[in-house]
C-alpha positions in Angstrom: 138.1 -22.4 207.8 137.2 -24.4 204.9 135.0 -22.7 201.9 131.0 -24.9 201.5 130.4 -26.3 198.2 127.9 -23.3 197.3 130.0 -20.8 198.3 130.3 -19.6 195.0 126.6 -18.7 194.1 124.9 -15.9 194.3 121.2 -15.9 195.0 118.5 -13.8 195.7 115.2 -15.6 196.8 112.0 -13.7 196.2 108.6 -14.9 197.4 106.2 -16.7 199.5 105.9 -19.9 200.8 107.6 -22.8 202.9 108.2 -25.0 199.6 110.4 -21.1 197.4 112.2 -20.8 201.3 112.7 -24.2 202.4 114.3 -24.1 198.5 116.8 -20.9 199.2 117.0 -22.3 202.8 119.5 -25.3 201.4 121.2 -23.8 199.4 122.1 -21.6 202.7 122.8 -24.4 204.8 126.1 -24.8 202.2 127.3 -22.0 201.2 125.3 -19.5 198.7 125.2 -16.0 199.5 121.2 -16.1 199.6 119.2 -12.7 199.5 115.7 -13.1 201.0 113.9 -10.2 199.8 110.3 -9.5 201.4 107.2 -7.2 200.9 107.7 -3.8 202.8 105.1 -5.7 205.3 107.1 -8.8 205.8 106.6 -12.5 204.6 103.8 -14.0 205.2 105.3 -16.8 207.0 106.6 -14.3 209.7 103.0 -13.8 211.2 102.4 -18.0 211.6 103.4 -19.3 215.2 105.1 -21.3 216.7 106.3 -18.2 218.7 108.5 -18.0 222.0 106.1 -18.1 224.6 103.4 -18.1 222.8 103.5 -14.2 222.9 103.1 -13.8 218.7 105.8 -11.7 217.2 107.3 -10.9 213.8 110.3 -11.3 214.6 110.4 -14.3 216.0 108.5 -17.2 214.1 109.4 -19.5 214.4 108.5 -21.0 210.8 110.0 -18.3 209.7 113.5 -18.7 211.7 113.2 -22.0 210.6 113.5 -21.4 207.0 115.5 -18.7 206.6 118.9 -19.2 208.3 122.3 -18.4 207.0 120.2 -16.0 204.4 121.0 -11.9 204.7 117.3 -10.4 204.4 116.1 -6.7 202.3 113.2 -5.6 202.0 111.2 -4.2 198.2 107.8 -3.7 196.7 109.2 -4.9 193.2 105.4 -3.8 191.7 106.9 -1.0 192.0 108.4 0.7 188.9 111.4 1.5 190.8 111.2 -1.3 192.8 111.8 -2.9 189.7 114.7 -0.8 188.7 116.1 -2.5 192.5 115.4 -5.4 191.4 117.2 -5.6 188.2 120.7 -4.3 189.9 120.3 -7.2 192.5 119.5 -10.2 189.6 122.7 -8.5 187.9 124.8 -9.6 190.7 123.0 -12.5 190.8 123.4 -17.0 189.6 120.4 -18.4 190.3 117.2 -16.3 191.5 114.2 -18.4 193.4 110.4 -17.0 193.2 107.2 -18.4 193.5 104.8 -15.6 191.9 101.7 -16.5 189.7 102.8 -17.1 186.2 103.5 -13.9 184.8 103.0 -11.8 187.3 106.9 -10.6 186.9 106.5 -10.7 183.1 104.4 -7.9 183.1 106.6 -6.4 185.7 109.1 -6.7 182.8 111.4 -8.5 185.3 110.0 -12.1 184.0 113.1 -14.7 182.4 112.9 -13.5 179.4 113.8 -9.5 180.5 116.0 -11.3 183.0 117.8 -13.7 181.3 118.3 -11.3 177.9 120.4 -9.4 180.3 122.0 -11.6 182.3 122.4 -15.0 179.6 123.7 -17.5 182.0 120.9 -16.9 184.8 118.8 -19.7 186.3 115.4 -18.8 187.5 113.7 -21.3 189.4 109.4 -21.1 189.7 107.4 -22.9 191.6 104.4 -22.3 191.5 101.0 -24.7 192.6 100.5 -26.2 188.5 103.5 -24.8 186.9 103.5 -21.4 184.5 101.1 -23.6 181.5 98.2 -26.0 181.0 94.5 -24.8 182.1 94.9 -24.1 185.7 98.8 -22.0 185.9 96.4 -19.2 187.1 95.2 -21.3 190.5 96.2 -21.3 194.0 96.9 -23.9 195.8 97.8 -25.0 199.3 99.4 -28.1 200.8 96.3 -29.8 201.6 95.3 -28.7 197.2 98.2 -30.5 196.6 98.7 -33.7 198.3 94.3 -34.6 197.0 95.4 -33.0 193.7 98.4 -35.6 193.4 99.2 -37.2 196.1 97.5 -40.9 197.5 94.8 -39.0 200.0 92.8 -40.7 198.5 94.0 -43.7 200.2 95.1 -42.5 203.6 93.1 -42.4 206.4 90.4 -45.4 208.1 88.1 -46.6 205.4 85.0 -45.2 206.9 86.3 -41.5 207.6 87.0 -39.1 205.3 90.4 -39.4 203.8 93.5 -37.4 205.5 96.6 -36.0 204.8 99.6 -35.2 206.2 100.4 -32.6 208.5 101.2 -29.3 208.5 103.6 -28.4 204.9 105.2 -31.8 204.4 104.1 -31.3 200.4 105.0 -27.7 200.5 108.9 -28.7 201.5 109.2 -31.8 199.7 108.7 -29.5 197.1 111.6 -27.3 198.2 113.5 -30.1 197.9 112.9 -30.4 194.4 113.3 -26.6 193.1 116.3 -26.7 195.1 117.6 -30.3 192.9 116.4 -29.0 189.6 118.0 -25.6 190.1 121.8 -26.9 191.0 121.9 -29.0 188.6 120.5 -26.4 185.7 122.6 -24.1 187.3 125.7 -26.3 186.7 124.5 -27.1 182.8 125.0 -22.9 183.0 128.4 -22.9 184.6 129.4 -25.5 181.9 127.8 -24.5 179.1 127.0 -20.6 180.0 123.7 -20.3 179.3 120.9 -20.5 182.0 117.0 -21.3 181.5 114.1 -21.1 183.5 113.2 -24.5 185.5 109.2 -24.7 185.8 108.2 -26.6 189.4 104.4 -27.5 189.9 104.0 -28.0 193.4 101.2 -31.0 192.9 103.4 -32.4 189.7 105.9 -33.5 192.2 103.5 -35.7 194.0 101.8 -37.2 190.8 105.2 -39.2 190.8 106.1 -39.1 194.4 107.2 -42.9 195.6 105.1 -42.3 198.8 102.6 -44.8 197.5 101.2 -42.8 194.3 103.8 -44.1 192.8 102.9 -48.3 193.7 98.9 -46.6 192.8 99.4 -46.1 189.8 101.7 -48.9 188.1 98.5 -50.7 189.9 95.9 -49.2 187.7 97.9 -49.7 184.3 98.3 -53.5 185.8 94.7 -54.0 187.1 92.7 -50.5 186.3 91.4 -51.1 189.8 91.5 -47.9 191.7 92.8 -47.5 195.1 90.8 -47.3 197.9 90.9 -46.8 201.9 91.6 -49.5 203.3 91.1 -50.5 207.3 94.2 -51.1 208.3 93.0 -53.2 211.0 90.7 -56.1 209.1 94.0 -57.8 210.0 94.4 -60.9 212.1 98.4 -59.7 212.7 98.8 -55.8 214.4 99.8 -53.5 212.4 99.6 -49.6 212.9 99.3 -47.7 215.5 98.7 -48.9 219.3 98.6 -47.2 222.7 101.6 -48.4 225.2 102.0 -47.2 228.3 103.2 -43.8 227.9 102.2 -43.1 224.3 101.9 -45.2 221.1 104.0 -47.1 219.2 103.8 -48.4 215.5 103.7 -51.7 215.0 103.9 -53.3 211.3 103.9 -57.7 211.4 103.7 -59.6 208.0 103.4 -63.7 208.7 107.3 -64.5 208.8 107.2 -62.7 211.9 104.7 -64.3 213.6 107.4 -65.9 216.4 109.0 -63.5 216.9 106.1 -61.5 217.5 105.5 -64.8 220.1 108.7 -65.3 221.3 108.2 -60.7 222.5 104.6 -61.3 223.7 105.8 -64.1 225.6 101.8 -65.9 226.6 101.9 -69.2 226.0 98.3 -69.5 225.1 98.7 -67.1 222.4 102.0 -69.6 221.5 99.5 -72.8 221.8 96.5 -71.0 220.1 99.0 -70.0 216.8 100.7 -73.8 217.0 97.5 -75.3 216.1 95.9 -73.1 213.9 98.6 -72.8 211.6 96.2 -70.4 209.5 95.8 -67.9 212.2 97.9 -65.2 210.4 96.4 -64.6 207.0 92.8 -65.4 209.0 91.2 -61.5 210.2 88.9 -63.9 213.2 92.3 -64.3 215.0 92.8 -61.0 215.3 90.7 -60.6 219.0 92.5 -62.9 220.1 96.3 -61.3 219.4 94.8 -58.8 221.6 94.8 -59.3 224.5 98.0 -60.8 225.1 98.7 -57.6 222.9 97.5 -55.0 224.7 98.2 -56.8 228.1 102.6 -55.9 226.9 102.2 -52.3 225.6 100.2 -51.6 228.3 102.6 -52.4 231.3 105.7 -50.9 228.3 106.7 -47.5 227.5 107.6 -47.4 224.2 110.9 -46.5 224.7 110.3 -50.2 226.8 108.8 -51.4 223.2 111.2 -50.4 220.9 113.7 -52.4 223.4 111.9 -55.5 224.2 110.2 -56.4 220.7 112.7 -54.3 217.9 116.1 -55.1 219.3 115.0 -57.7 221.3 113.6 -59.9 219.0 113.4 -57.9 215.4 109.6 -58.1 215.8 109.1 -53.9 214.4 107.7 -52.3 217.2 108.9 -48.8 216.9 108.0 -45.3 218.9 105.8 -43.0 218.3 107.8 -39.2 219.0 107.4 -36.3 220.1 109.4 -33.2 219.3 110.3 -33.8 222.8 111.2 -37.3 222.6 113.2 -36.7 219.1 115.3 -34.2 220.9 116.2 -35.8 223.3 117.3 -39.0 221.6 120.5 -40.6 222.4 121.5 -41.4 218.6 120.3 -37.3 217.7 122.6 -36.0 220.2 125.4 -38.9 219.7 125.3 -37.0 216.1 125.1 -33.3 217.0 121.8 -33.6 214.9 120.3 -30.0 216.4 122.1 -27.0 215.9 121.6 -23.9 218.6 121.6 -20.1 217.9 120.9 -17.7 219.4 119.0 -14.7 217.3 118.1 -11.0 218.8 114.2 -11.0 219.2 113.7 -15.0 220.4 116.7 -15.5 222.2 118.7 -18.3 222.1 117.1 -22.1 220.3 117.7 -25.1 219.2 117.1 -25.8 215.1 116.9 -29.1 212.9 120.8 -29.4 211.3 121.9 -30.4 208.0 119.5 -32.8 206.0 123.1 -34.7 204.7 126.4 -35.2 206.0 129.9 -34.0 203.4 133.2 -35.0 204.2 134.3 -32.0 203.7 132.2 -28.5 202.5 129.1 -29.2 203.3 126.5 -27.4 206.6 127.4 -24.5 208.8 125.2 -22.6 210.6 126.7 -18.6 209.7 124.0 -16.7 210.8 120.1 -16.6 212.5 117.0 -15.9 210.4 117.1 -12.0 209.4 115.0 -9.5 210.6 113.2 -7.4 208.3 115.4 -5.4 206.0 117.6 -6.6 208.4 120.7 -6.6 205.0 119.3 -3.5 203.0 122.2 -0.9 204.3 124.7 -3.8 203.4 122.5 -5.1 200.2 121.4 -1.6 198.6 124.6 0.2 199.6 126.6 -2.9 197.4 124.6 -1.6 194.2 125.1 1.8 195.0 122.7 3.5 197.3 123.8 5.9 199.3 121.5 5.7 203.1 119.9 8.9 202.1 118.8 6.7 199.2 116.8 4.0 201.7 115.2 6.6 203.4 113.8 8.1 200.7 112.6 4.9 199.4 111.8 3.7 202.6 109.1 6.8 203.1 107.9 6.0 199.9 107.1 2.0 200.3 109.6 1.0 198.1 111.7 -0.6 200.8 
């Protein structure tokens, strides 16, 4: 079996949050030996659903299983002196540490970057926090909606007459994890080349400040014109643009002036076609929207979202795409043909389907090696490698250290 591209990397991941775990999983998926360190009570994401059969189970959280495949898992209370000593032993064997504690917390326990780097000059530490290691907000807490509201284009998302709306679930935190993984990998390559590690400081909110998702465009517009962007009503245009209902769900439609002929060819309504022939400027007149909507909704409600896609997008190059449910995506023939989804057995959750590799490589790429660990599953294996006996582990368990 061929070696994966990151098989030489040894990583310790300690802390909580979607972003941190996602970054660690990206390394683990491509071969790194990632040891996930959880507090003895278990990571907070273990308490987040969905759960198989809707039965809460800390060993079967869908979120935890998704974020922690291919990792080994141990438990440790690093706030205790004994825990700190054990953490130093673990880091002595590592190339990279990923952490998400508040700024200065690890240093207060004697296991911050400066202390660890003095012992291991090639060590790379990646820290993911809401607002970074420095600055007036460094000690503040945050979550996905905070990052999107403060750093992203949330003031521009949502219907104009209502309140701003954020993106679903933990998309910003996952993006922050993506940024952390890329930055840490770059620092690791420098350490391999130059023999000197470094501390990588990623602030989740800053991953949004320069995001290509509209924020960058809006910031440039502000510099050019001095105008703040706002939530415009997407329906205040003549041509179909936005989410529309169809026979079995919803579709996303995007129509601009040059595509009017494509829309007309799809809708195949003689009266609407004649209207546009007689009114050349109708595509740019919001008052024409009412004239378009009758034939449009009649066509939409006669077709399923897949039929809309095939007839409009594939048939006439008019961008009409299905708004997929999870079931739609899992059953989509394109993703099945590419074997994107992977199936894996877990001792508590059973056999489940998971998203696969985020990208493909010619060789040495993604491999499914193991499911997410049970709580403390690899304690004996990992701690045994740094000199602890089964009796030592039993004593530490009794003291609440592991």
